[in-house]
Phi, psi and omega in degrees: 000120179273173187293327180290323177293319179297320179294318178292322175297319180296317179298313181297318178296322177298320177297315179294322178296317180296322182292330175273005180062038175273129180307137188299319182297311180292322178298318181296322179295309182280342169294313179299313180298321182291321180291323178295313180296318180293324178296320179293318182295326181273350181298334182287333188278143176284312182243133182236126179263170175301318181295327176296320180293314179301312181297317182293315179293319179296321180297318181286321177299325183302332179291333186253320181206103186297322182293319179292323176297320177295315180296315181297316183286336184244018184303317183291337179270335183281313185274000000 
């Protein structure tokens, strides 16, 4: 995951968190932690697809906020 992908993911996750009325400070903390853990998990893979990124980030987000993980992983199906 490169820095531009990480920035866009962080921005998208903050928008979802705001929509779910999650306090900005706590959302930023667990979004950062989730992205770092997902980045470590994906570092092993040679080729990374969009679905790999979504799956890894959602798995890590689920540890901190299950609703945000659900909205992020199913956003294309919800809207």
